[in-house]
C-alpha positions in Angstrom: -29.8 22.3 41.0 -33.0 23.9 39.6 -33.7 27.4 40.7 -36.6 28.1 43.2 -40.1 27.8 41.7 -42.3 30.9 41.7 -44.3 31.4 45.0 -47.6 30.5 43.3 -46.2 27.3 41.8 -47.0 23.8 43.3 -43.3 23.3 43.3 -42.7 26.1 45.8 -43.5 24.1 48.9 -42.2 20.7 47.6 -39.1 19.0 49.0 -36.1 18.9 46.7 -36.3 15.9 44.4 -33.0 14.0 44.0 -34.1 12.8 40.6 -34.7 16.4 39.4 -32.7 17.5 36.3 -31.3 21.0 36.3 -33.2 23.4 34.1 -31.6 23.6 30.6 -29.1 26.3 29.7 -30.3 26.2 26.1 -33.7 26.0 24.5 -35.3 26.2 21.1 -38.4 28.3 20.7 -40.7 28.2 17.6 -41.3 31.9 17.0 -43.6 31.2 14.0 -45.0 28.2 12.2 -45.5 30.3 9.0 -43.2 29.8 6.1 -42.8 31.3 2.6 -41.2 28.2 1.0 -42.3 24.6 0.5 -39.0 22.8 0.9 -39.2 19.2 -0.2 -37.6 17.7 2.9 -39.8 19.7 5.3 -43.2 18.7 6.8 -44.4 22.3 6.2 -44.6 21.4 2.4 -47.1 18.7 3.0 -49.4 20.7 5.3 -51.8 23.6 4.9 -50.1 27.1 5.0 -50.1 28.9 8.3 -50.9 32.6 8.6 -47.8 34.7 9.5 -49.6 36.7 12.2 -51.7 34.1 13.9 -48.9 31.5 13.4 -46.4 33.6 15.5 -45.6 33.2 19.2 -45.9 36.8 20.2 -43.4 38.9 22.3 -45.4 38.8 25.6 -45.5 35.0 25.5 -41.8 34.8 24.7 -41.0 37.0 27.7 -43.2 34.9 29.9 -41.4 31.8 28.8 -37.9 33.3 29.5 -39.2 34.4 32.9 -39.5 30.7 33.8 -36.1 29.6 32.5 -33.6 30.8 35.1 -30.0 30.2 34.0 -30.8 30.2 30.3 -27.7 31.0 28.2 -28.8 30.3 24.6 -32.1 30.4 22.8 -32.6 29.3 19.2 -35.5 31.2 17.6 -36.5 28.5 15.3 -39.3 26.0 14.6 -41.0 24.7 11.5 -41.5 28.2 10.1 -39.2 30.9 8.7 -38.1 33.1 11.6 -38.0 36.3 9.5 -41.8 36.0 9.1 -42.2 36.6 12.9 -43.1 40.3 13.4 -41.3 40.4 16.7 -38.1 38.6 15.8 -35.7 41.6 16.3 -37.6 42.5 19.6 -37.1 38.9 20.8 -33.4 39.1 20.0 -33.2 42.3 22.0 -35.1 40.9 24.9 -32.9 37.8 25.1 -29.7 39.9 24.7 -30.8 42.2 27.5 -31.1 39.2 29.8 -27.6 38.0 28.9 -29.0 35.2 26.6 -27.4 34.5 23.2 -30.1 34.4 20.5 -29.9 33.3 16.9 -31.7 31.3 14.2 -31.6 29.5 10.9 -33.2 31.2 7.9 -33.8 30.5 4.2 -32.6 34.1 3.7 -35.2 35.0 1.1 -36.3 37.9 3.3 -32.9 38.8 4.7 -32.4 42.2 3.2 -29.5 44.4 4.3 -32.0 46.5 6.3 -33.2 43.4 8.2 -29.7 42.2 8.7 -28.6 45.5 10.1 -31.7 45.5 12.4 -30.8 42.1 13.8 -27.1 42.9 14.2 -28.0 46.0 16.1 -30.4 44.0 18.3 -27.5 41.7 19.3 -28.1 38.6 17.3 -25.5 36.0 18.2 -25.7 33.8 15.1 -27.5 33.6 11.7 -27.3 30.3 9.9 -28.4 30.4 6.2 -29.8 27.3 4.5 -28.2 26.8 1.1 -28.8 23.4 -0.4 -27.1 23.8 -3.8 -24.4 25.7 -5.7 -26.6 26.5 -8.7 -30.1 27.7 -9.3 -31.4 24.4 -10.8 -30.3 22.3 -7.9 -31.2 24.7 -5.1 -34.6 25.8 -6.5 -35.7 22.1 -7.0 -35.3 21.6 -3.3 -36.2 25.0 -1.8 -39.5 25.4 -3.7 -40.5 29.0 -3.9 -37.0 30.5 -3.5 -34.8 32.3 -6.1 -31.2 31.3 -5.9 -29.9 34.6 -7.1 -31.8 36.5 -4.5 -30.6 34.3 -1.7 -27.0 34.6 -2.8 -27.4 38.4 -2.9 -28.9 38.4 0.6 -26.1 36.2 1.9 -23.5 38.6 0.5 -25.4 41.5 2.0 -25.5 39.8 5.4 -21.7 39.2 5.2 -21.2 42.8 4.3 -23.4 44.1 7.1 -21.7 41.9 9.7 -18.3 43.0 8.4 -19.3 46.7 8.9 -21.4 46.6 12.0 -20.8 43.3 13.8 -18.3 42.7 16.6 -14.9 41.6 15.5 -12.2 39.7 17.4 -12.1 36.2 19.0 -15.6 36.7 20.3 -16.9 37.9 16.9 -20.7 38.1 16.4 -22.9 37.4 14.8 -21.6 34.1 13.7 -22.6 33.6 10.1 -22.6 30.1 8.5 -24.2 28.1 5.7 -26.1 24.9 6.4 -26.3 22.4 3.5 -28.7 19.5 3.8 -27.0 16.8 1.9 -29.2 14.6 -0.3 -28.7 12.4 -3.4 -29.9 15.2 -5.7 -27.5 17.9 -4.4 -24.4 16.3 -2.8 -22.4 16.6 -6.0 -22.6 20.4 -5.8 -21.1 20.6 -2.4 -17.5 21.3 -3.5 -18.7 24.2 -5.7 -20.8 25.5 -2.8 -17.7 25.7 -0.6 -16.0 27.8 -3.3 -19.1 30.0 -3.7 -19.6 30.9 -0.1 -15.9 31.5 0.4 -16.0 34.1 -2.4 -18.9 35.8 -0.5 -16.9 35.8 2.7 -18.6 33.1 4.6 -16.1 30.6 6.0 -18.3 28.2 7.9 -20.2 25.4 6.2 -22.2 22.9 8.2 -23.3 19.8 6.2 -26.0 17.6 7.6 -28.1 14.6 6.6 -31.8 14.6 6.4 -33.1 14.7 10.0 -35.4 11.7 10.3 -36.7 8.6 8.4 -40.2 9.2 9.9 -40.5 5.4 10.4 -42.4 5.9 13.6 -45.3 7.5 11.6 -45.9 4.4 9.4 -49.2 2.9 10.3 -49.7 5.3 13.2 -53.1 6.9 13.6 -52.0 10.5 12.9 -54.1 13.4 11.8 -51.6 14.3 9.1 -51.2 10.8 7.7 -50.9 12.0 4.1 -48.2 14.5 5.0 -46.1 11.8 6.7 -46.6 9.4 3.8 -45.3 12.1 1.4 -42.3 13.0 3.6 -41.4 9.4 4.1 -41.4 8.8 0.4 -39.1 11.8 -0.2 -36.7 10.8 2.5 -36.5 7.2 1.2 -35.5 8.5 -2.2 -33.0 11.2 -1.0 -31.4 10.1 2.2 -27.7 9.4 1.8 -27.7 6.8 4.5 -30.2 4.8 2.4 -28.3 5.1 -0.9 -27.3 1.8 -2.4 -24.0 3.4 -3.5 -22.3 6.0 -1.3 -19.3 6.5 -3.6 -20.7 9.7 -5.1 -21.3 11.3 -1.7 -17.9 10.1 -0.4 -16.2 11.7 -3.5 -18.1 14.9 -3.0 -17.2 15.1 0.7 -13.5 14.4 -0.1 -13.3 17.1 -2.8 -15.2 19.6 -0.6 -12.8 18.9 2.2 -9.8 19.6 -0.2 -11.3 22.9 -1.4 -12.3 24.0 2.2 -8.7 23.4 3.3 -7.3 25.5 0.5 -9.8 28.3 1.1 -9.8 28.4 4.9 -13.4 27.2 5.2 -14.5 25.4 8.3 -16.4 22.4 6.9 -18.4 20.0 9.1 -19.4 16.7 7.5 -21.9 14.1 8.8 -21.4 10.4 9.0 -22.8 8.6 6.0 -23.2 5.1 7.4 -25.7 4.5 10.3 -23.5 1.6 11.4 -20.6 3.9 12.0 -23.0 6.3 13.9 -24.3 3.5 16.0 -20.8 2.4 17.0 -20.1 6.0 18.0 -23.2 6.2 20.0 -22.4 2.9 21.8 -18.9 4.2 22.6 -20.2 7.5 23.9 -23.2 6.2 25.9 -26.8 7.2 25.0 -27.4 8.3 21.5 -28.8 11.7 22.4 -28.5 14.2 25.3 -31.3 16.6 24.3 -33.8 15.7 27.0 -31.2 16.3 29.7 -29.8 19.5 28.3 -32.4 21.3 26.1 -36.0 21.4 24.9 -38.2 22.7 22.2 -41.2 24.9 22.8 -43.7 25.4 19.9 -45.7 28.6 19.3 -48.7 26.9 21.0 -46.7 26.2 24.1 -46.1 22.5 23.5 -42.9 21.3 25.1 -41.1 18.7 23.0 -38.0 16.7 23.7 -36.0 18.1 20.8 -36.1 20.0 17.5 -36.1 16.8 15.4 -39.7 15.8 16.3 -41.4 18.0 13.7 -45.1 17.7 14.6 -47.0 18.0 17.8 -48.8 14.7 17.2 -45.5 12.8 17.6 -44.2 13.8 21.0 -45.5 16.4 23.5 -44.4 16.2 27.1 -46.5 19.1 28.4 -47.8 22.5 27.6 -46.6 25.8 29.0 -49.6 28.0 29.9 -52.0 25.2 30.7 -51.6 25.7 34.5 -48.0 24.6 34.3 -44.7 26.3 34.4 -41.8 25.0 32.4 -39.9 23.5 35.4 -43.0 21.4 36.3 -43.0 19.9 32.8 -39.2 19.5 32.7 -39.2 17.4 35.9 -42.6 15.9 35.5 -43.5 12.3 35.0 -43.7 12.4 31.1 -40.2 13.8 30.8 -38.8 11.4 33.3 -40.3 8.4 31.5 -39.1 9.8 28.1 -35.5 10.1 29.5 -35.7 6.6 31.0 -36.7 5.1 27.7 -34.1 7.1 25.7 -31.4 5.8 28.0 -32.5 2.2 27.6 -31.9 -0.3 24.8 -35.3 0.5 23.4 -35.6 4.2 22.8 -39.0 5.9 22.1 -40.2 5.2 18.5 -39.8 8.9 17.6 -36.1 8.7 18.5 -35.3 5.4 16.8 -35.4 6.9 13.3 -33.7 10.2 14.2 -30.4 11.1 12.5 -29.2 12.7 15.7 -29.9 9.7 17.8 -28.2 7.4 15.2 -25.2 9.8 15.0 -25.6 10.4 11.3 -26.8 14.0 11.5 
């Protein structure tokens, strides 16, 4: 059951609601909207740059958010920006750790020096996932515009070294370090070599995922960033593996990567390539997504969104923390309830219909 509301909250004197959903044990918080790269599959590329200071959440607001989330066990310090641009990132990790909350993030690793890695390990970071979308400079840099492949590889090696020297070993080892590979038509052939590359560095966990969304819900919609959505839809149409007329190249790359991973002791997670297979899996397992019942996303401006796949406040906002509302009021408010009802139905919200996670191809 949800924890008691603060004394000054409108929920404090309310009768328990049998429809109430328990507060989430995990949440994703956008600590900054600023980014130093212009990755081709990310909405950030198609928008104006955000200042790293004014684009950050701030430590006090982060603490206030945690205060309203009783029972939280895991927080992902991640949004559209690069977490290492947040001035308070290590302090946020320490704050969460002091409350018994596991905290971690995904990073492009361009700024992940050994000194930053040591600071984060000492702060108690639980996981660091590094985005690496190619096994060679040409492939990687064509996707991660603004990054240098050699620098990222050096930083990944430095992270592995720091974790080996200063992290916690054993069955509950931390921080967990893994590589995230966003599979696309232009890079999937390099996946087997990437498995070999990261194994040599000492990273033994590779998570392969499809592009996150087809952005079909934005076509013809009256959105402020219409040009941005036109551009990202065009990129997705040209690169998404699920839309490829011939999947044999991707299937061959997955098979060879699996063979090499087995030989090298690398844990390799692969996505489903065919949306039909994903849909069948979703049908067998009930609703296609459990995010709105188990977790939430909060942007740097306080917007509460149903999940991390939305990318853009103009697509789905269910309330705003700090506008006279506490998180629990939003979580069990009418907007969230209606969203959950629609998602559990045969006609999900438009923003969910094109989502890779909902279609089980992520």
